[in-house]
Backbone as CSV, one residue per row, in Angstrom:
resi,resn,N_x,N_y,N_z,CA_x,CA_y,CA_z,C_x,C_y,C_z
1,MET,0.838,-1.196,0.000,0.000,0.000,0.000,0.874,1.247,0.000
2,ARG,0.439,2.260,-0.737,1.192,3.507,-0.833,1.294,4.176,0.536
3,LYS,2.427,4.839,0.776,2.637,5.554,2.027,2.936,7.020,1.736
4,ILE,2.447,7.901,2.597,2.801,9.313,2.497,3.246,9.814,3.864
5,LYS,4.054,10.874,3.839,4.528,11.511,5.070,3.766,12.810,5.276
6,ALA,3.158,12.952,6.453,2.412,14.167,6.768,3.023,14.854,7.981
7,LEU,3.206,16.156,7.869,3.633,16.972,9.005,2.371,17.509,9.665
8,HIS,2.173,17.176,10.929,0.939,17.540,11.623,1.254,18.519,12.746
9,VAL,0.833,19.775,12.573,1.024,20.818,13.580,-0.291,20.989,14.332
10,ALA,-0.280,20.679,15.616,-1.508,20.750,16.409,-1.141,20.678,17.886
11,SER,-2.163,20.695,18.724,-1.962,20.542,20.160,-2.036,19.064,20.519
12,PHE,-0.925,18.533,20.981,-0.867,17.120,21.365,-0.722,16.949,22.875
13,ASN,-0.497,18.038,23.579,-0.293,17.973,25.026,-1.299,18.840,25.775
14,GLY,-2.445,19.069,25.151,-3.428,19.962,25.745,-4.469,19.242,26.575
15,ASN,-5.378,18.549,25.906,-6.430,17.847,26.632,-6.869,16.606,25.864
16,ILE,-7.652,15.785,26.509,-8.055,14.508,25.912,-8.936,14.716,24.683
17,GLY,-9.650,15.853,24.640,-10.482,16.148,23.481,-9.661,16.340,22.222
18,ASP,-8.524,17.015,22.348,-7.628,17.184,21.199,-7.155,15.828,20.687
19,ASN,-6.769,14.961,21.611,-6.253,13.646,21.217,-7.331,12.802,20.538
20,ALA,-8.562,12.888,21.029,-9.666,12.164,20.398,-9.917,12.697,18.995
21,ASN,-9.834,14.010,18.843,-10.007,14.650,17.538,-8.965,14.148,16.545
22,HIS,-7.706,14.136,16.953,-6.630,13.696,16.058,-6.792,12.218,15.689
23,ASN,-7.175,11.403,16.664,-7.338,9.971,16.425,-8.374,9.719,15.332
24,GLY,-9.545,10.333,15.477,-10.605,10.127,14.500,-10.287,10.717,13.145
25,PHE,-9.666,11.892,13.144,-9.294,12.538,11.882,-8.299,11.689,11.098
26,ARG,-7.289,11.186,11.782,-6.266,10.389,11.096,-6.853,9.097,10.533
27,LYS,-7.767,8.507,11.263,-8.435,7.295,10.786,-9.185,7.585,9.488
28,ARG,-9.959,8.654,9.459,-10.741,8.999,8.275,-9.839,9.426,7.119
29,LEU,-8.757,10.138,7.420,-7.850,10.581,6.363,-7.246,9.387,5.640
30,ALA,-6.782,8.402,6.395,-6.192,7.205,5.786,-7.217,6.455,4.948
31,GLU,-8.455,6.404,5.430,-9.512,5.726,4.682,-9.811,6.445,3.372
32,ILE,-9.895,7.761,3.429,-10.237,8.545,2.238,-9.110,8.518,1.213
33,LEU,-7.866,8.631,1.686,-6.722,8.632,0.771,-6.395,7.229,0.271
34,GLY,-6.822,6.222,1.004,-6.544,4.850,0.607,-5.077,4.486,0.696
35,CYS,-4.394,5.018,1.705,-2.968,4.725,1.865,-2.588,4.824,3.335
36,ASN,-1.390,4.372,3.642,-0.857,4.538,4.984,-0.259,5.931,5.118
37,VAL,-0.536,6.577,6.232,-0.023,7.928,6.465,0.879,7.907,7.687
38,TYR,2.133,8.325,7.493,3.063,8.472,8.610,3.012,9.927,9.063
39,PHE,2.735,10.153,10.333,2.597,11.507,10.864,3.822,11.903,11.682
40,GLU,4.401,13.033,11.341,5.408,13.661,12.196,4.714,14.792,12.945
41,GLU,4.739,14.720,14.266,4.002,15.678,15.082,4.880,16.854,15.494
42,VAL,4.308,18.047,15.398,4.939,19.256,15.914,3.929,19.934,16.831
43,GLU,4.321,20.148,18.078,3.423,20.741,19.065,3.167,22.221,18.748
44,MET,1.898,22.573,18.625,1.520,23.945,18.286,2.020,24.951,19.317
45,ARG,2.055,24.552,20.577,2.474,25.482,21.623,3.906,25.977,21.430
46,GLU,4.701,25.228,20.689,6.078,25.654,20.456,6.148,26.908,19.589
47,PHE,5.046,27.233,18.894,4.987,28.451,18.089,4.414,29.630,18.872
48,TYR,3.873,29.360,20.069,3.300,30.436,20.869,4.384,31.449,21.229
49,ARG,4.009,32.691,21.275,4.973,33.729,21.637,5.519,33.495,23.043
50,SER,4.676,32.962,23.918,5.100,32.720,25.301,6.122,31.588,25.397
51,TRP,6.049,30.624,24.463,7.020,29.525,24.446,8.251,29.894,23.637
52,ASN,8.043,30.521,22.485,9.130,31.043,21.648,10.169,29.974,21.289
53,MET,9.681,28.798,20.854,10.582,27.709,20.483,10.680,27.513,18.971
54,ARG,9.617,27.851,18.251,9.596,27.703,16.795,8.988,28.947,16.167
55,ASP,9.209,29.068,14.848,8.705,30.219,14.104,8.149,29.733,12.768
56,PHE,6.863,30.025,12.518,6.260,29.633,11.246,6.996,30.233,10.045
57,ASN,7.675,31.354,10.256,8.317,32.070,9.153,9.803,31.767,9.008
58,SER,10.286,30.808,9.767,11.704,30.448,9.677,11.954,29.531,8.494
59,GLU,13.156,29.590,7.969,13.536,28.682,6.884,13.495,27.233,7.362
60,GLU,13.777,27.043,8.640,13.744,25.695,9.215,12.352,25.082,9.083
61,PHE,11.315,25.860,9.434,9.954,25.334,9.347,9.528,25.141,7.895
62,ILE,9.846,26.100,7.042,9.480,25.999,5.626,10.140,24.779,4.989
63,ASP,11.417,24.571,5.289,12.125,23.397,4.757,11.506,22.102,5.276
64,LEU,11.106,22.102,6.555,10.470,20.915,7.133,9.170,20.598,6.394
65,CYS,8.387,21.621,6.113,7.141,21.421,5.357,7.423,20.807,3.992
66,ASN,8.450,21.297,3.344,8.736,20.866,1.973,9.399,19.494,1.878
67,THR,9.693,18.878,3.021,10.211,17.502,3.010,9.096,16.481,3.222
68,HIS,7.853,16.959,3.318,6.708,16.075,3.539,5.777,16.101,2.329
69,ASP,4.883,15.128,2.295,3.904,15.043,1.208,2.649,15.856,1.504
70,LEU,2.421,16.145,2.776,1.230,16.878,3.205,1.541,17.596,4.506
71,VAL,1.037,18.824,4.643,1.159,19.576,5.896,-0.249,19.825,6.426
72,ILE,-0.462,19.494,7.697,-1.764,19.677,8.338,-1.584,20.601,9.535
73,ILE,-2.403,21.641,9.616,-2.434,22.508,10.797,-3.831,22.400,11.398
74,GLY,-3.908,21.852,12.621,-5.202,21.663,13.250,-5.508,20.190,13.467
75,GLY,-6.721,19.910,13.997,-7.686,20.883,14.443,-7.262,21.558,15.733
76,GLY,-8.065,22.534,16.093,-7.796,23.309,17.281,-8.351,24.712,17.132
77,ASN,-8.398,25.418,18.232,-8.984,26.760,18.259,-7.919,27.803,17.925
78,PHE,-7.399,27.733,16.698,-6.250,28.559,16.323,-6.625,29.789,15.507
79,PHE,-7.930,29.988,15.255,-8.378,31.198,14.567,-8.992,32.181,15.560
80,GLU,-8.337,32.383,16.699,-8.744,33.422,17.645,-8.204,34.756,17.145
81,LEU,-9.063,35.752,17.031,-8.652,37.035,16.437,-8.249,38.020,17.529
82,LYS,-7.156,37.725,18.191,-6.790,38.559,19.345,-5.304,38.886,19.423
83,TRP,-4.568,38.652,18.321,-3.120,38.829,18.403,-2.652,39.862,17.381
84,ASN,-2.487,41.096,17.835,-2.060,42.169,16.930,-0.669,41.929,16.354
85,TYR,0.197,41.245,17.099,1.563,41.025,16.623,1.621,40.029,15.473
86,SER,0.565,39.229,15.307,0.570,38.139,14.334,0.280,38.644,12.925
87,HIS,0.936,38.041,11.933,0.680,38.387,10.532,-0.777,38.147,10.155
88,THR,-1.393,37.146,10.778,-2.766,36.766,10.435,-3.790,37.247,11.457
89,GLY,-3.319,37.811,12.560,-4.211,38.183,13.650,-4.599,37.004,14.518
90,THR,-4.063,35.817,14.189,-4.417,34.589,14.899,-3.173,33.932,15.491
91,THR,-3.375,32.800,16.137,-2.266,32.027,16.693,-1.309,31.555,15.605
92,ILE,-1.837,31.342,14.398,-1.007,30.879,13.279,-0.323,32.096,12.664
93,ASN,0.811,32.453,13.197,1.512,33.682,12.822,2.441,33.419,11.631
94,ILE,1.834,33.296,10.457,2.609,33.013,9.248,2.339,34.092,8.204
95,SER,3.383,34.543,7.540,3.240,35.602,6.540,2.865,35.016,5.183
96,ASN,2.350,35.869,4.297,2.032,35.429,2.936,3.284,34.961,2.204
97,ASP,4.401,35.641,2.442,5.657,35.241,1.794,6.059,33.831,2.210
98,SER,5.899,33.521,3.485,6.244,32.177,3.966,5.306,31.136,3.380
99,LEU,4.024,31.464,3.291,3.065,30.533,2.694,3.436,30.204,1.255
100,ARG,3.877,31.211,0.517,4.225,31.002,-0.895,5.438,30.083,-1.054
101,LYS,6.281,30.019,-0.027,7.479,29.181,-0.107,7.184,27.710,0.193
102,ILE,6.002,27.437,0.723,5.637,26.055,1.039,5.027,25.423,-0.204
103,ASN,5.722,24.450,-0.762,5.273,23.800,-1.996,4.383,22.587,-1.738
104,THR,4.432,22.087,-0.527,3.644,20.915,-0.150,2.177,21.297,0.027
105,PRO,1.236,20.448,-0.397,-0.178,20.720,-0.127,-0.416,20.948,1.366
106,LEU,-1.213,21.964,1.667,-1.409,22.403,3.047,-2.893,22.334,3.402
107,LEU,-3.196,21.676,4.506,-4.568,21.552,4.987,-4.715,22.265,6.324
108,PHE,-5.538,23.310,6.350,-5.961,23.912,7.613,-7.222,23.159,8.032
109,HIS,-7.081,22.324,9.052,-8.128,21.338,9.342,-8.942,21.665,10.589
110,ALA,-10.269,21.744,10.422,-11.221,21.817,11.542,-10.807,22.841,12.591
111,LEU,-10.509,24.049,12.131,-10.057,25.083,13.050,-11.246,25.830,13.653
112,GLY,-11.066,26.272,14.882,-12.093,27.048,15.548,-11.829,28.529,15.375
113,CYS,-12.856,29.274,14.978,-12.766,30.736,14.897,-13.576,31.290,16.056
114,ASP,-12.885,31.871,17.013,-13.505,32.194,18.294,-13.265,33.660,18.642
115,THR,-14.332,34.365,18.989,-14.196,35.764,19.413,-14.611,35.942,20.871
116,ALA,-14.806,34.840,21.584,-15.326,34.902,22.950,-14.411,35.673,23.892
117,LYS,-13.109,35.595,23.642,-12.156,36.275,24.520,-11.810,37.671,24.023
118,GLY,-12.551,38.157,23.020,-12.305,39.492,22.496,-11.578,39.470,21.165
119,ILE,-11.624,40.616,20.484,-10.982,40.762,19.180,-10.067,41.976,19.218
120,CYS,-8.845,41.824,18.728,-7.927,42.950,18.630,-8.287,43.808,17.418
121,GLU,-7.990,45.079,17.520,-8.436,46.068,16.533,-8.022,45.723,15.114
122,TYR,-6.764,45.320,14.928,-6.250,45.099,13.580,-6.397,43.648,13.115
123,ALA,-6.809,42.775,14.011,-6.847,41.349,13.677,-7.894,41.026,12.617
124,ILE,-9.012,41.733,12.609,-10.083,41.430,11.656,-9.608,41.616,10.225
125,GLU,-8.931,42.720,9.954,-8.437,42.967,8.592,-7.282,42.027,8.251
126,LYS,-6.404,41.770,9.214,-5.305,40.829,8.966,-5.837,39.437,8.634
127,PHE,-6.855,39.020,9.367,-7.423,37.691,9.143,-8.123,37.625,7.788
128,ARG,-8.786,38.707,7.397,-9.431,38.737,6.083,-8.408,38.567,4.970
129,LEU,-7.291,39.270,5.060,-6.237,39.149,4.048,-5.651,37.737,4.041
130,PHE,-5.523,37.154,5.227,-5.032,35.777,5.341,-6.000,34.801,4.679
131,LEU,-7.293,34.962,4.950,-8.295,34.094,4.328,-8.301,34.254,2.811
132,ASP,-8.138,35.493,2.338,-8.054,35.719,0.888,-6.912,34.912,0.286
133,GLN,-5.784,34.916,0.986,-4.598,34.206,0.492,-4.819,32.699,0.454
134,ILE,-5.279,32.139,1.550,-5.331,30.676,1.639,-6.538,30.073,0.919
135,THR,-7.607,30.842,0.745,-8.781,30.285,0.058,-8.702,30.449,-1.455
136,ASN,-7.707,31.170,-1.929,-7.532,31.338,-3.375,-6.276,30.647,-3.886
137,ASP,-5.712,29.784,-3.056,-4.515,29.026,-3.421,-4.916,27.572,-3.666
138,ASP,-4.682,27.073,-4.861,-5.077,25.702,-5.211,-4.318,24.646,-4.419
139,ASN,-3.246,25.053,-3.749,-2.435,24.118,-2.971,-2.881,24.033,-1.511
140,ILE,-3.904,24.833,-1.160,-4.332,24.940,0.237,-5.824,24.647,0.351
141,PHE,-6.180,23.856,1.364,-7.583,23.533,1.641,-7.895,23.995,3.057
142,VAL,-9.051,24.632,3.240,-9.392,25.230,4.532,-10.724,24.685,5.041
143,SER,-10.733,24.233,6.290,-11.989,23.826,6.921,-12.027,24.342,8.352
144,VAL,-13.230,24.628,8.821,-13.441,25.025,10.219,-14.413,24.037,10.842
145,ARG,-14.374,23.938,12.148,-15.238,22.975,12.817,-16.663,23.530,12.934
146,ASN,-17.620,22.619,13.012,-19.026,23.022,13.003,-19.537,23.330,14.411
147,ASP,-18.835,24.216,15.092,-19.199,24.611,16.453,-19.614,26.074,16.520
148,GLY,-19.931,26.654,15.359,-20.238,28.075,15.287,-19.130,28.883,14.643
149,SER,-18.000,28.241,14.326,-16.867,28.951,13.721,-17.215,29.502,12.341
150,PHE,-17.922,28.708,11.547,-18.332,29.146,10.208,-19.226,30.374,10.318
151,GLU,-20.141,30.344,11.283,-21.055,31.464,11.483,-20.316,32.701,11.997
152,THR,-19.275,32.502,12.791,-18.469,33.638,13.251,-17.802,34.330,12.074
153,ILE,-17.278,33.548,11.140,-16.665,34.119,9.935,-17.707,34.862,9.115
154,GLN,-18.920,34.334,9.038,-19.991,35.020,8.312,-20.345,36.349,8.974
155,LYS,-20.364,36.381,10.293,-20.666,37.629,11.001,-19.597,38.685,10.732
156,LEU,-18.368,38.240,10.582,-17.261,39.173,10.359,-17.179,39.648,8.918
157,TYR,-17.426,38.732,7.960,-17.153,39.036,6.552,-18.324,38.746,5.616
158,GLY,-19.510,38.530,6.159,-20.648,38.211,5.312,-20.502,36.826,4.693
159,ASN,-20.954,36.695,3.452,-20.931,35.391,2.772,-19.731,35.228,1.843
160,GLU,-18.713,36.049,2.062,-17.560,36.083,1.160,-16.852,34.733,1.035
161,TYR,-16.842,33.957,2.124,-16.065,32.708,2.119,-16.951,31.460,2.179
162,ASP,-18.243,31.626,1.960,-19.173,30.499,2.090,-18.816,29.320,1.191
163,GLU,-18.357,29.608,-0.014,-18.045,28.549,-0.975,-16.568,28.159,-0.961
164,LYS,-15.809,28.769,-0.056,-14.364,28.548,-0.051,-13.864,27.824,1.192
165,ILE,-14.697,27.791,2.231,-14.310,27.159,3.490,-15.319,26.070,3.819
166,LEU,-14.823,24.886,4.127,-15.692,23.753,4.438,-15.940,23.682,5.940
167,LYS,-17.154,23.329,6.310,-17.516,23.139,7.717,-17.507,21.644,8.016
168,VAL,-16.735,21.220,9.020,-16.562,19.787,9.287,-16.801,19.477,10.764
169,PRO,-17.175,18.233,11.073,-17.361,17.831,12.470,-16.030,17.548,13.154
170,ASP,-16.066,17.528,14.456,-14.894,17.148,15.245,-14.506,15.715,14.904
171,GLY,-13.211,15.491,14.711,-12.725,14.168,14.349,-13.007,13.103,15.390
172,ALA,-13.285,13.511,16.626,-13.548,12.538,17.686,-14.763,11.668,17.382
173,PHE,-15.668,12.148,16.530,-16.828,11.342,16.158,-16.416,10.070,15.413
174,PHE,-15.217,10.071,14.847,-14.751,8.926,14.060,-13.661,8.134,14.779
175,MET,-13.464,8.434,16.058,-12.388,7.808,16.816,-12.646,6.318,17.010
176,GLU,-11.577,5.546,16.934,-11.662,4.120,17.238,-11.525,3.917,18.744
177,THR,-12.435,3.176,19.320,-12.379,2.913,20.759,-12.529,1.420,21.020
178,LYS,-12.028,1.004,22.151,-12.213,-0.379,22.585,-13.509,-0.481,23.393
179,ARG,-14.123,-1.623,23.325,-15.368,-1.826,24.068,-15.048,-2.257,25.502
180,PHE,-15.650,-1.557,26.447,-15.470,-1.895,27.856,-16.836,-2.154,28.488
181,GLU,-16.838,-2.995,29.485,-18.061,-3.255,30.239,-17.987,-2.506,31.571
182,PHE,-19.019,-1.730,31.866,-19.079,-0.989,33.115,-20.253,-1.510,33.939
183,PRO,-19.987,-2.040,35.113,-21.066,-2.645,35.912,-22.165,-1.660,36.279
184,GLU,-21.847,-0.373,36.346,-22.857,0.611,36.736,-23.785,1.005,35.583
185,LEU,-23.480,0.534,34.357,-24.304,0.853,33.195,-25.010,-0.398,32.704
186,SER,-26.261,-0.256,32.358,-27.045,-1.386,31.863,-26.812,-1.580,30.372
187,ASN,-26.536,-2.818,29.974,-26.342,-3.120,28.558,-27.640,-3.038,27.767
188,ASN,-28.765,-3.007,28.475,-30.061,-2.954,27.804,-30.520,-1.528,27.521
189,LEU,-29.748,-0.568,27.982,-30.109,0.837,27.795,-29.009,1.565,27.042
190,LYS,-29.377,2.600,26.344,-28.391,3.453,25.680,-27.999,4.571,26.642
191,SER,-26.725,4.668,26.941,-26.226,5.695,27.862,-25.650,6.863,27.076
192,ILE,-25.959,8.057,27.511,-25.474,9.274,26.860,-24.679,10.079,27.877
193,GLY,-23.448,10.417,27.538,-22.616,11.229,28.416,-22.602,12.680,27.970
194,ILE,-22.693,13.600,28.900,-22.638,15.034,28.601,-21.468,15.625,29.362
195,ASN,-20.549,16.234,28.634,-19.375,16.838,29.249,-19.539,18.352,29.273
196,VAL,-19.643,18.922,30.453,-19.747,20.375,30.594,-18.365,20.906,30.941
197,VAL,-17.760,21.621,30.010,-16.402,22.114,30.238,-16.419,23.203,31.297
198,SER,-15.323,23.309,32.025,-15.296,24.223,33.165,-14.383,25.420,32.963
199,ASP,-13.735,25.523,31.777,-12.906,26.705,31.560,-13.790,27.856,31.076
200,MET,-13.327,29.071,31.208,-14.037,30.287,30.793,-15.464,30.323,31.363
201,LYS,-15.597,30.040,32.652,-16.923,29.969,33.264,-17.699,31.269,33.111
202,ASP,-17.013,32.409,33.206,-17.707,33.691,33.125,-18.299,33.931,31.742
203,ILE,-17.707,33.298,30.709,-18.214,33.451,29.346,-19.277,32.399,29.047
204,ARG,-19.002,31.150,29.417,-19.918,30.057,29.082,-21.191,30.070,29.921
205,PHE,-21.074,30.486,31.175,-22.204,30.365,32.094,-22.582,31.713,32.709
206,ASN,-22.512,32.777,31.915,-22.908,34.082,32.452,-24.426,34.148,32.593
207,LYS,-24.910,35.155,33.286,-26.336,35.243,33.600,-27.188,35.453,32.358
208,GLU,-26.604,35.970,31.284,-27.369,36.179,30.064,-27.659,34.854,29.382
């Protein structure tokens, strides 16, 4: 069976939800491509300004991308519009010049576009220019997760990107799991689990 090498930039040390997302996404990707995919992982946090370990605009990163058959960024909440220092206004601080140097097909996968923590003044225009660049490049495919991110982009820019950005489910829906028996659950009933996240309580659970 054919094999390809993919460079996967995402959060691998964040939370169990990220890991479930990656597991299901990789399973579906291999099925759709009909080949074995070898993933080289790069932790997204290493590009954070606070960590300052990697740079999207370095020759080192560009060369790394060009030694792979596919580059994947995401999934994750990396389209937050709150970083004035960033070329894109988002966590993905990559310039148009750097993007042009990447010859490998690039997938921005299931990214979250979130304004809950606020928007920086210049980030909206920077992000629009970034979207113009990546949605008009035949070498780049863009998708956002179906958690309201697509609608957030519509609120910011109208219907400009409706036909250029795909809305996709969280990869965790396709995750492979082992079957376990739990004595406290009845096999004759369907059990549904609800996970209420506890971060950003003032935003998620405000009085409004």
